[in-house]
C-alpha positions, 0 to 999 in steps of 0.5 A, a space after each residue: 462487490 468484486 475488486 474495483 475495475 480500473 474505471 472504479 479505481 480511477 473514480 475512487 482516486 478522483 473522489 478522494 482528491 476532490 473530497 480531501 481524504 485518502 485511502 489506507 493502503 494495507 500490506 497483506 501476506 495471508 488470507 487472515 490479513 486479507 480478511 482483516 483488511 476487507 472486514 475493516 473497510 466494510 465496517 468503516 464504510 470505506 473504500 481502500 487499497 490492499 497491497 502486496 510487496 515482494 516479500 509478502 509475495 515470497 512469503 505467501 508462496 510458501 517456504 518450498 516455492 519462495 516465488 515473489 510473483 507467484 505468491 502475489 498472484 495467489 494473494 490477489 486471486 484470493 482477494 478477488 474472490 473474497 471481495 465479492 462478499 463485501 459492499 465496498 470497493 478495494 483496489 489491489 496494488 503492489 508495493 516497492 518493486 525495485 528496478 532489479 526486480 522488474 522483470 522477475 516480479 512486475 512483468 509477470 504480474 502485468 502478464 497475469 493481468 494481460 491474460 485475465 483481460 483477454 478472458 474478459 476479466 478484471 485486471 489482477 492488480 489495478 496499480 503497481 509501484 516502481 520504486 526506482 528512487 535509488 537511481 538518478 532521477 533521469 534514469 528513474 524517469 526513463 524506466 518509469 516512462 517505459 513501465 507507465 506506457 505498458 501499464 496504461 495499455 492495460 488500464 493499470 496505474 503506475 506509482 513512482 517515487 522520487 526521493 528515498 523513504 528512509 528506514 527499513 522495510 521488507 529487507 530493504 535498508 535505507 537507514 542512515 541516509 543523509 537528510 537531503 535524500 529524504 526530501 523530494 525537491 520542487 524541481 524533482 516534482 516538476 520533472 516527474 510531472 513533465 516526464 510522465 504527463 500524457 503517458 497514463 495515470 500515475 501516483 507519485 510517492 514524493 518524499 518529505 522526511 518519511 521513514 519506514 518502521 515504528 517511531 514514537 510521535 516526534 521522532 520522524 521529522 516530516 516537512 509536508 509543506 514540501 508537497 504543498 510547494 511542489 504541487 503549487 509549482 506544478 499547477 502554477 506552470 501547467 494549470 489546476 488540472 495538473 495537481 498530482 495524486 500523491 502517496 504517503 509512505 512511512 506514516 508510523 509515528 506521524 501525528 494526526 495533525 501531520 497526516 491530515 495536513 498532507 491531505 490538503 496537498 493532494 495525498 490520496 493514499 497512505 501506506 500502512 504496514 508496520 502498525 498493522 503488523 504489530 496489530 496482528 502480532 500483539 493479540 497472538 502473543 497475548 493469547 500465547 502468554 495467557 494460555 501458555 500451559 494449554 499451548 505448550 505440552 509442559 512437563 509431559 502434559 497434553 496441553 489444550 487443543 483449542 488453545 494451540 489450534 492456530 485458528 484460535 489465535 490467528 483469528 485474533 490477529 485478523 481482528 487486530 488488523 481490522 481494529 487498527 485499520 479502522 483507525 487509519 480510515 478515521 485518520 485519513 477521513 475515508 470512513 463512510 465515504 465508499 463510492 460503491 453503489 449497490 
């Protein structure tokens, strides 16, 4: 099945909201990580979201080019082709585009979708994230409104964020922020709804203590009730149909109980990056350590070609991503719930 159309993506999000589950949104950087993600979703019988960050795009474009948007296009086009071999739906998404990179990253990707649509094809990405959370909320919403209108013209969903996800990811370091910056207020959630309602469909990454990176369970102090209280304030004021599609960032180190609780409050997407990075790297390192004499030409020996051939260990990394992502599907209750119809 090709990558989900905008209509299919909307149906995916509706099904998750109605069914009380969420989709893992996995960051990819290469063909191996794309294939690992697709294999995981297929084996889990789950639809899912494959996403590209600015850093992931830059990496994928190669050391010589180093172009974030171009690399993202390469990864997205590859996913469109590879997804045709699977019987589940995946949507393509971009992660954490900060205001200073809107013109160099987000706008070229919207233009690529515009060209594809003019050719009668699916849009390149089904959703994009604008992370303007470092701006005052009024400025954040003004920029979000402008981009949401442009996205809506292409049937693309925009993800926005109010409140800052702590920790470090992709070169953006929000560690050391005061606690009040890590928690979206009820008033903020009402403002986001009122600012964006009617302009197009949006996802909202409300923060409730989330922190990017790897942490032991209990180290991150989440307050999922922030989502509950914010949703209630919005729906009390505007009706049940005003319930927002929420996104959970920085889930590493969260307990299963905390993850499941967020599903009750409208979370339909949870980002997973740190855990799948480790899941890729661990088996690669194990391969190197167990085959060190074959991988390295020690003391003038010739090594073992089958052991230093990059395919011998990269495929193990691909499987590592697959295995960890299937756990995420189970945690988020999306396993066995694909809406794809053969």
